[in-house]
PyMOL CGO cylinders between C-alpha atoms (Angstrom):
from pymol import cmd
from pymol.cgo import CYLINDER

trace = [
    CYLINDER, 151.59, 197.16, 147.29, 150.09, 197.00, 143.82, 0.3, 1, 1, 1, 1, 1, 1,
    CYLINDER, 150.09, 197.00, 143.82, 147.33, 194.65, 142.82, 0.3, 1, 1, 1, 1, 1, 1,
    CYLINDER, 147.33, 194.65, 142.82, 148.77, 191.96, 140.47, 0.3, 1, 1, 1, 1, 1, 1,
    CYLINDER, 148.77, 191.96, 140.47, 145.44, 191.80, 138.63, 0.3, 1, 1, 1, 1, 1, 1,
    CYLINDER, 145.44, 191.80, 138.63, 145.34, 195.52, 137.97, 0.3, 1, 1, 1, 1, 1, 1,
    CYLINDER, 145.34, 195.52, 137.97, 145.57, 196.41, 134.28, 0.3, 1, 1, 1, 1, 1, 1,
    CYLINDER, 145.57, 196.41, 134.28, 148.34, 198.88, 133.64, 0.3, 1, 1, 1, 1, 1, 1,
    CYLINDER, 148.34, 198.88, 133.64, 147.49, 201.42, 130.95, 0.3, 1, 1, 1, 1, 1, 1,
    CYLINDER, 147.49, 201.42, 130.95, 150.44, 201.40, 128.57, 0.3, 1, 1, 1, 1, 1, 1,
    CYLINDER, 150.44, 201.40, 128.57, 151.37, 204.61, 126.85, 0.3, 1, 1, 1, 1, 1, 1,
    CYLINDER, 151.37, 204.61, 126.85, 150.37, 204.55, 123.21, 0.3, 1, 1, 1, 1, 1, 1,
    CYLINDER, 150.37, 204.55, 123.21, 153.04, 205.34, 120.60, 0.3, 1, 1, 1, 1, 1, 1,
    CYLINDER, 153.04, 205.34, 120.60, 153.05, 208.85, 119.14, 0.3, 1, 1, 1, 1, 1, 1,
    CYLINDER, 153.05, 208.85, 119.14, 150.46, 208.92, 116.35, 0.3, 1, 1, 1, 1, 1, 1,
    CYLINDER, 150.46, 208.92, 116.35, 152.51, 211.25, 114.18, 0.3, 1, 1, 1, 1, 1, 1,
    CYLINDER, 152.51, 211.25, 114.18, 155.44, 208.85, 114.11, 0.3, 1, 1, 1, 1, 1, 1,
    CYLINDER, 155.44, 208.85, 114.11, 153.30, 205.75, 113.60, 0.3, 1, 1, 1, 1, 1, 1,
    CYLINDER, 153.30, 205.75, 113.60, 151.21, 207.33, 110.82, 0.3, 1, 1, 1, 1, 1, 1,
    CYLINDER, 151.21, 207.33, 110.82, 154.27, 208.80, 109.07, 0.3, 1, 1, 1, 1, 1, 1,
    CYLINDER, 154.27, 208.80, 109.07, 156.08, 205.44, 109.15, 0.3, 1, 1, 1, 1, 1, 1,
    CYLINDER, 156.08, 205.44, 109.15, 153.02, 203.54, 107.97, 0.3, 1, 1, 1, 1, 1, 1,
    CYLINDER, 153.02, 203.54, 107.97, 152.32, 206.25, 105.40, 0.3, 1, 1, 1, 1, 1, 1,
    CYLINDER, 152.32, 206.25, 105.40, 155.71, 205.94, 103.76, 0.3, 1, 1, 1, 1, 1, 1,
    CYLINDER, 155.71, 205.94, 103.76, 155.46, 202.14, 103.73, 0.3, 1, 1, 1, 1, 1, 1,
    CYLINDER, 155.46, 202.14, 103.73, 151.97, 202.35, 102.22, 0.3, 1, 1, 1, 1, 1, 1,
    CYLINDER, 151.97, 202.35, 102.22, 153.17, 204.64, 99.44, 0.3, 1, 1, 1, 1, 1, 1,
    CYLINDER, 153.17, 204.64, 99.44, 155.98, 202.24, 98.60, 0.3, 1, 1, 1, 1, 1, 1,
    CYLINDER, 155.98, 202.24, 98.60, 153.86, 199.10, 98.99, 0.3, 1, 1, 1, 1, 1, 1,
    CYLINDER, 153.86, 199.10, 98.99, 151.02, 200.36, 96.77, 0.3, 1, 1, 1, 1, 1, 1,
    CYLINDER, 151.02, 200.36, 96.77, 153.43, 201.84, 94.26, 0.3, 1, 1, 1, 1, 1, 1,
    CYLINDER, 153.43, 201.84, 94.26, 155.53, 198.70, 93.94, 0.3, 1, 1, 1, 1, 1, 1,
    CYLINDER, 155.53, 198.70, 93.94, 152.53, 196.38, 93.60, 0.3, 1, 1, 1, 1, 1, 1,
    CYLINDER, 152.53, 196.38, 93.60, 149.13, 197.65, 92.54, 0.3, 1, 1, 1, 1, 1, 1,
    CYLINDER, 149.13, 197.65, 92.54, 150.37, 200.61, 90.47, 0.3, 1, 1, 1, 1, 1, 1,
    CYLINDER, 150.37, 200.61, 90.47, 153.55, 198.99, 89.17, 0.3, 1, 1, 1, 1, 1, 1,
    CYLINDER, 153.55, 198.99, 89.17, 152.15, 197.64, 85.92, 0.3, 1, 1, 1, 1, 1, 1,
    CYLINDER, 152.15, 197.64, 85.92, 150.45, 200.91, 85.07, 0.3, 1, 1, 1, 1, 1, 1,
    CYLINDER, 150.45, 200.91, 85.07, 153.94, 202.12, 84.24, 0.3, 1, 1, 1, 1, 1, 1,
    CYLINDER, 153.94, 202.12, 84.24, 155.89, 198.96, 83.46, 0.3, 1, 1, 1, 1, 1, 1,
    CYLINDER, 155.89, 198.96, 83.46, 153.47, 196.55, 81.73, 0.3, 1, 1, 1, 1, 1, 1,
    CYLINDER, 153.47, 196.55, 81.73, 154.37, 197.66, 78.19, 0.3, 1, 1, 1, 1, 1, 1,
    CYLINDER, 154.37, 197.66, 78.19, 158.10, 197.52, 78.97, 0.3, 1, 1, 1, 1, 1, 1,
    CYLINDER, 158.10, 197.52, 78.97, 157.80, 194.07, 80.54, 0.3, 1, 1, 1, 1, 1, 1,
    CYLINDER, 157.80, 194.07, 80.54, 155.81, 192.73, 77.58, 0.3, 1, 1, 1, 1, 1, 1,
    CYLINDER, 155.81, 192.73, 77.58, 158.22, 194.27, 75.07, 0.3, 1, 1, 1, 1, 1, 1,
    CYLINDER, 158.22, 194.27, 75.07, 161.38, 193.06, 76.85, 0.3, 1, 1, 1, 1, 1, 1,
    CYLINDER, 161.38, 193.06, 76.85, 160.16, 189.53, 77.57, 0.3, 1, 1, 1, 1, 1, 1,
    CYLINDER, 160.16, 189.53, 77.57, 157.98, 188.79, 74.54, 0.3, 1, 1, 1, 1, 1, 1,
    CYLINDER, 157.98, 188.79, 74.54, 155.11, 187.81, 76.85, 0.3, 1, 1, 1, 1, 1, 1,
    CYLINDER, 155.11, 187.81, 76.85, 151.66, 189.01, 75.86, 0.3, 1, 1, 1, 1, 1, 1,
    CYLINDER, 151.66, 189.01, 75.86, 150.47, 192.23, 77.43, 0.3, 1, 1, 1, 1, 1, 1,
    CYLINDER, 150.47, 192.23, 77.43, 147.37, 190.41, 78.69, 0.3, 1, 1, 1, 1, 1, 1,
    CYLINDER, 147.37, 190.41, 78.69, 149.46, 187.87, 80.59, 0.3, 1, 1, 1, 1, 1, 1,
    CYLINDER, 149.46, 187.87, 80.59, 151.69, 190.58, 82.00, 0.3, 1, 1, 1, 1, 1, 1,
    CYLINDER, 151.69, 190.58, 82.00, 148.77, 192.63, 83.31, 0.3, 1, 1, 1, 1, 1, 1,
    CYLINDER, 148.77, 192.63, 83.31, 147.08, 189.52, 84.69, 0.3, 1, 1, 1, 1, 1, 1,
    CYLINDER, 147.08, 189.52, 84.69, 149.78, 189.53, 87.36, 0.3, 1, 1, 1, 1, 1, 1,
    CYLINDER, 149.78, 189.53, 87.36, 147.93, 192.16, 89.37, 0.3, 1, 1, 1, 1, 1, 1,
    CYLINDER, 147.93, 192.16, 89.37, 144.76, 190.04, 89.29, 0.3, 1, 1, 1, 1, 1, 1,
    CYLINDER, 144.76, 190.04, 89.29, 146.72, 187.01, 90.50, 0.3, 1, 1, 1, 1, 1, 1,
    CYLINDER, 146.72, 187.01, 90.50, 148.15, 189.16, 93.30, 0.3, 1, 1, 1, 1, 1, 1,
    CYLINDER, 148.15, 189.16, 93.30, 144.74, 190.51, 94.30, 0.3, 1, 1, 1, 1, 1, 1,
    CYLINDER, 144.74, 190.51, 94.30, 143.30, 187.00, 94.34, 0.3, 1, 1, 1, 1, 1, 1,
    CYLINDER, 143.30, 187.00, 94.34, 146.06, 185.88, 96.71, 0.3, 1, 1, 1, 1, 1, 1,
    CYLINDER, 146.06, 185.88, 96.71, 145.55, 189.01, 98.83, 0.3, 1, 1, 1, 1, 1, 1,
    CYLINDER, 145.55, 189.01, 98.83, 141.91, 188.03, 99.22, 0.3, 1, 1, 1, 1, 1, 1,
    CYLINDER, 141.91, 188.03, 99.22, 142.87, 184.50, 100.24, 0.3, 1, 1, 1, 1, 1, 1,
    CYLINDER, 142.87, 184.50, 100.24, 145.30, 185.60, 102.96, 0.3, 1, 1, 1, 1, 1, 1,
    CYLINDER, 145.30, 185.60, 102.96, 143.32, 188.57, 104.30, 0.3, 1, 1, 1, 1, 1, 1,
    CYLINDER, 143.32, 188.57, 104.30, 141.12, 186.68, 106.79, 0.3, 1, 1, 1, 1, 1, 1,
    CYLINDER, 141.12, 186.68, 106.79, 144.20, 185.00, 108.27, 0.3, 1, 1, 1, 1, 1, 1,
    CYLINDER, 144.20, 185.00, 108.27, 145.98, 188.34, 108.42, 0.3, 1, 1, 1, 1, 1, 1,
    CYLINDER, 145.98, 188.34, 108.42, 143.08, 189.88, 110.35, 0.3, 1, 1, 1, 1, 1, 1,
    CYLINDER, 143.08, 189.88, 110.35, 143.19, 187.06, 112.87, 0.3, 1, 1, 1, 1, 1, 1,
    CYLINDER, 143.19, 187.06, 112.87, 146.98, 187.39, 113.21, 0.3, 1, 1, 1, 1, 1, 1,
    CYLINDER, 146.98, 187.39, 113.21, 146.70, 191.13, 113.84, 0.3, 1, 1, 1, 1, 1, 1,
    CYLINDER, 146.70, 191.13, 113.84, 144.00, 190.54, 116.45, 0.3, 1, 1, 1, 1, 1, 1,
    CYLINDER, 144.00, 190.54, 116.45, 146.10, 187.90, 118.17, 0.3, 1, 1, 1, 1, 1, 1,
    CYLINDER, 146.10, 187.90, 118.17, 149.63, 189.35, 117.97, 0.3, 1, 1, 1, 1, 1, 1,
    CYLINDER, 149.63, 189.35, 117.97, 149.22, 192.95, 116.82, 0.3, 1, 1, 1, 1, 1, 1,
    CYLINDER, 149.22, 192.95, 116.82, 150.25, 194.44, 113.53, 0.3, 1, 1, 1, 1, 1, 1,
    CYLINDER, 150.25, 194.44, 113.53, 153.97, 194.99, 113.97, 0.3, 1, 1, 1, 1, 1, 1,
    CYLINDER, 153.97, 194.99, 113.97, 154.98, 191.41, 113.11, 0.3, 1, 1, 1, 1, 1, 1,
    CYLINDER, 154.98, 191.41, 113.11, 152.36, 191.08, 110.37, 0.3, 1, 1, 1, 1, 1, 1,
    CYLINDER, 152.36, 191.08, 110.37, 153.45, 194.30, 108.66, 0.3, 1, 1, 1, 1, 1, 1,
    CYLINDER, 153.45, 194.30, 108.66, 157.11, 193.27, 108.95, 0.3, 1, 1, 1, 1, 1, 1,
    CYLINDER, 157.11, 193.27, 108.95, 156.34, 189.90, 107.34, 0.3, 1, 1, 1, 1, 1, 1,
    CYLINDER, 156.34, 189.90, 107.34, 154.51, 191.79, 104.60, 0.3, 1, 1, 1, 1, 1, 1,
    CYLINDER, 154.51, 191.79, 104.60, 157.61, 193.85, 103.85, 0.3, 1, 1, 1, 1, 1, 1,
    CYLINDER, 157.61, 193.85, 103.85, 159.67, 190.66, 103.52, 0.3, 1, 1, 1, 1, 1, 1,
    CYLINDER, 159.67, 190.66, 103.52, 157.05, 189.07, 101.24, 0.3, 1, 1, 1, 1, 1, 1,
    CYLINDER, 157.05, 189.07, 101.24, 156.89, 192.18, 99.06, 0.3, 1, 1, 1, 1, 1, 1,
    CYLINDER, 156.89, 192.18, 99.06, 160.69, 192.37, 98.79, 0.3, 1, 1, 1, 1, 1, 1,
    CYLINDER, 160.69, 192.37, 98.79, 160.96, 188.67, 97.90, 0.3, 1, 1, 1, 1, 1, 1,
    CYLINDER, 160.96, 188.67, 97.90, 158.12, 188.98, 95.40, 0.3, 1, 1, 1, 1, 1, 1,
    CYLINDER, 158.12, 188.98, 95.40, 159.74, 191.97, 93.72, 0.3, 1, 1, 1, 1, 1, 1,
    CYLINDER, 159.74, 191.97, 93.72, 163.09, 190.15, 93.53, 0.3, 1, 1, 1, 1, 1, 1,
    CYLINDER, 163.09, 190.15, 93.53, 161.39, 187.14, 91.94, 0.3, 1, 1, 1, 1, 1, 1,
    CYLINDER, 161.39, 187.14, 91.94, 159.38, 189.39, 89.63, 0.3, 1, 1, 1, 1, 1, 1,
    CYLINDER, 159.38, 189.39, 89.63, 162.49, 191.20, 88.43, 0.3, 1, 1, 1, 1, 1, 1,
    CYLINDER, 162.49, 191.20, 88.43, 164.37, 187.97, 87.79, 0.3, 1, 1, 1, 1, 1, 1,
    CYLINDER, 164.37, 187.97, 87.79, 161.53, 185.98, 86.19, 0.3, 1, 1, 1, 1, 1, 1,
    CYLINDER, 161.53, 185.98, 86.19, 162.57, 184.23, 83.00, 0.3, 1, 1, 1, 1, 1, 1,
    CYLINDER, 162.57, 184.23, 83.00, 159.16, 182.71, 82.27, 0.3, 1, 1, 1, 1, 1, 1,
    CYLINDER, 159.16, 182.71, 82.27, 155.57, 183.79, 82.55, 0.3, 1, 1, 1, 1, 1, 1,
    CYLINDER, 155.57, 183.79, 82.55, 155.00, 180.98, 85.08, 0.3, 1, 1, 1, 1, 1, 1,
    CYLINDER, 155.00, 180.98, 85.08, 157.64, 182.36, 87.47, 0.3, 1, 1, 1, 1, 1, 1,
    CYLINDER, 157.64, 182.36, 87.47, 156.33, 185.85, 86.85, 0.3, 1, 1, 1, 1, 1, 1,
    CYLINDER, 156.33, 185.85, 86.85, 152.86, 184.77, 88.01, 0.3, 1, 1, 1, 1, 1, 1,
    CYLINDER, 152.86, 184.77, 88.01, 154.35, 182.92, 91.01, 0.3, 1, 1, 1, 1, 1, 1,
    CYLINDER, 154.35, 182.92, 91.01, 156.05, 186.21, 91.89, 0.3, 1, 1, 1, 1, 1, 1,
    CYLINDER, 156.05, 186.21, 91.89, 152.65, 187.87, 91.80, 0.3, 1, 1, 1, 1, 1, 1,
    CYLINDER, 152.65, 187.87, 91.80, 151.29, 185.21, 94.17, 0.3, 1, 1, 1, 1, 1, 1,
    CYLINDER, 151.29, 185.21, 94.17, 154.06, 186.14, 96.60, 0.3, 1, 1, 1, 1, 1, 1,
    CYLINDER, 154.06, 186.14, 96.60, 153.38, 189.84, 96.05, 0.3, 1, 1, 1, 1, 1, 1,
    CYLINDER, 153.38, 189.84, 96.05, 149.69, 189.16, 96.66, 0.3, 1, 1, 1, 1, 1, 1,
    CYLINDER, 149.69, 189.16, 96.66, 150.46, 187.56, 100.01, 0.3, 1, 1, 1, 1, 1, 1,
    CYLINDER, 150.46, 187.56, 100.01, 152.45, 190.69, 100.85, 0.3, 1, 1, 1, 1, 1, 1,
    CYLINDER, 152.45, 190.69, 100.85, 149.62, 192.91, 99.62, 0.3, 1, 1, 1, 1, 1, 1,
    CYLINDER, 149.62, 192.91, 99.62, 147.06, 191.10, 101.74, 0.3, 1, 1, 1, 1, 1, 1,
    CYLINDER, 147.06, 191.10, 101.74, 149.22, 191.35, 104.83, 0.3, 1, 1, 1, 1, 1, 1,
    CYLINDER, 149.22, 191.35, 104.83, 150.52, 194.87, 104.40, 0.3, 1, 1, 1, 1, 1, 1,
    CYLINDER, 150.52, 194.87, 104.40, 148.32, 197.20, 102.38, 0.3, 1, 1, 1, 1, 1, 1,
    CYLINDER, 148.32, 197.20, 102.38, 145.87, 199.60, 103.97, 0.3, 1, 1, 1, 1, 1, 1,
    CYLINDER, 145.87, 199.60, 103.97, 143.42, 197.05, 105.37, 0.3, 1, 1, 1, 1, 1, 1,
    CYLINDER, 143.42, 197.05, 105.37, 146.15, 195.49, 107.50, 0.3, 1, 1, 1, 1, 1, 1,
    CYLINDER, 146.15, 195.49, 107.50, 147.53, 198.91, 108.41, 0.3, 1, 1, 1, 1, 1, 1,
    CYLINDER, 147.53, 198.91, 108.41, 144.05, 200.11, 109.42, 0.3, 1, 1, 1, 1, 1, 1,
    CYLINDER, 144.05, 200.11, 109.42, 143.58, 197.01, 111.58, 0.3, 1, 1, 1, 1, 1, 1,
    CYLINDER, 143.58, 197.01, 111.58, 146.94, 197.69, 113.17, 0.3, 1, 1, 1, 1, 1, 1,
    CYLINDER, 146.94, 197.69, 113.17, 145.99, 201.28, 113.95, 0.3, 1, 1, 1, 1, 1, 1,
    CYLINDER, 145.99, 201.28, 113.95, 142.72, 200.01, 115.41, 0.3, 1, 1, 1, 1, 1, 1,
    CYLINDER, 142.72, 200.01, 115.41, 144.55, 197.55, 117.63, 0.3, 1, 1, 1, 1, 1, 1,
    CYLINDER, 144.55, 197.55, 117.63, 146.93, 200.28, 118.84, 0.3, 1, 1, 1, 1, 1, 1,
    CYLINDER, 146.93, 200.28, 118.84, 144.52, 203.18, 119.34, 0.3, 1, 1, 1, 1, 1, 1,
    CYLINDER, 144.52, 203.18, 119.34, 141.14, 201.49, 119.76, 0.3, 1, 1, 1, 1, 1, 1,
    CYLINDER, 141.14, 201.49, 119.76, 138.28, 203.97, 119.69, 0.3, 1, 1, 1, 1, 1, 1,
    CYLINDER, 138.28, 203.97, 119.69, 140.75, 206.77, 118.98, 0.3, 1, 1, 1, 1, 1, 1,
    CYLINDER, 140.75, 206.77, 118.98, 141.95, 205.24, 115.69, 0.3, 1, 1, 1, 1, 1, 1,
    CYLINDER, 141.95, 205.24, 115.69, 139.73, 207.35, 113.41, 0.3, 1, 1, 1, 1, 1, 1,
    CYLINDER, 139.73, 207.35, 113.41, 142.20, 210.25, 113.12, 0.3, 1, 1, 1, 1, 1, 1,
    CYLINDER, 142.20, 210.25, 113.12, 145.26, 208.06, 112.42, 0.3, 1, 1, 1, 1, 1, 1,
    CYLINDER, 145.26, 208.06, 112.42, 143.28, 206.00, 109.88, 0.3, 1, 1, 1, 1, 1, 1,
    CYLINDER, 143.28, 206.00, 109.88, 142.16, 209.17, 108.10, 0.3, 1, 1, 1, 1, 1, 1,
    CYLINDER, 142.16, 209.17, 108.10, 145.72, 210.49, 108.05, 0.3, 1, 1, 1, 1, 1, 1,
    CYLINDER, 145.72, 210.49, 108.05, 147.04, 207.19, 106.73, 0.3, 1, 1, 1, 1, 1, 1,
    CYLINDER, 147.04, 207.19, 106.73, 144.42, 207.23, 103.99, 0.3, 1, 1, 1, 1, 1, 1,
    CYLINDER, 144.42, 207.23, 103.99, 145.69, 210.63, 102.87, 0.3, 1, 1, 1, 1, 1, 1,
    CYLINDER, 145.69, 210.63, 102.87, 149.29, 209.36, 102.86, 0.3, 1, 1, 1, 1, 1, 1,
    CYLINDER, 149.29, 209.36, 102.86, 148.39, 206.27, 100.82, 0.3, 1, 1, 1, 1, 1, 1,
    CYLINDER, 148.39, 206.27, 100.82, 146.59, 208.46, 98.30, 0.3, 1, 1, 1, 1, 1, 1,
    CYLINDER, 146.59, 208.46, 98.30, 149.97, 209.74, 97.16, 0.3, 1, 1, 1, 1, 1, 1,
    CYLINDER, 149.97, 209.74, 97.16, 151.17, 206.28, 96.14, 0.3, 1, 1, 1, 1, 1, 1,
    CYLINDER, 151.17, 206.28, 96.14, 150.35, 206.60, 92.46, 0.3, 1, 1, 1, 1, 1, 1,
    CYLINDER, 150.35, 206.60, 92.46, 151.66, 210.16, 92.20, 0.3, 1, 1, 1, 1, 1, 1,
    CYLINDER, 151.66, 210.16, 92.20, 154.97, 209.44, 93.91, 0.3, 1, 1, 1, 1, 1, 1,
    CYLINDER, 154.97, 209.44, 93.91, 155.66, 205.96, 92.55, 0.3, 1, 1, 1, 1, 1, 1,
    CYLINDER, 155.66, 205.96, 92.55, 154.57, 206.56, 88.97, 0.3, 1, 1, 1, 1, 1, 1,
    CYLINDER, 154.57, 206.56, 88.97, 156.98, 209.47, 88.81, 0.3, 1, 1, 1, 1, 1, 1,
    CYLINDER, 156.98, 209.47, 88.81, 159.80, 207.42, 90.36, 0.3, 1, 1, 1, 1, 1, 1,
    CYLINDER, 159.80, 207.42, 90.36, 159.24, 204.36, 88.20, 0.3, 1, 1, 1, 1, 1, 1,
    CYLINDER, 159.24, 204.36, 88.20, 158.67, 206.18, 84.90, 0.3, 1, 1, 1, 1, 1, 1,
    CYLINDER, 158.67, 206.18, 84.90, 161.79, 208.30, 85.36, 0.3, 1, 1, 1, 1, 1, 1,
    CYLINDER, 161.79, 208.30, 85.36, 163.87, 205.11, 85.28, 0.3, 1, 1, 1, 1, 1, 1,
    CYLINDER, 163.87, 205.11, 85.28, 162.59, 203.56, 82.04, 0.3, 1, 1, 1, 1, 1, 1,
]
cmd.load_cgo(trace, "trace")
């Protein structure tokens, strides 16, 4: 008869699969947010008539929002794990990109960046690192290092993808 108070050691998910999945999402998340305007700011300003300064301020608005939500994101990951938080981030990023692409005024454009910022704060590397820490504990160093290498390709991959379509 087993002890009902005994802690059962659950098998951890395969690091290669987790890091590869997070790595691809990090490349896409960084590329579609932080690095996006490096390629598209001139096009957005030219096509909308908005000033280049206002267009590029979107990233700053997003980073400000990311900073606001980050403490709450850390608590959510500690309480419920990272799977739900990272999934919510993907939804926020998708909604923010839809709003960004359909913005007809600079005000809506900046609101889109607020939404993107909430997605950035809940899904970029800090949240992914916390998730890896919650999954692997003291053994998270290797997966975090691997994820860092993956995320480093965001600008290379996404700049090429984005610039080939303008």
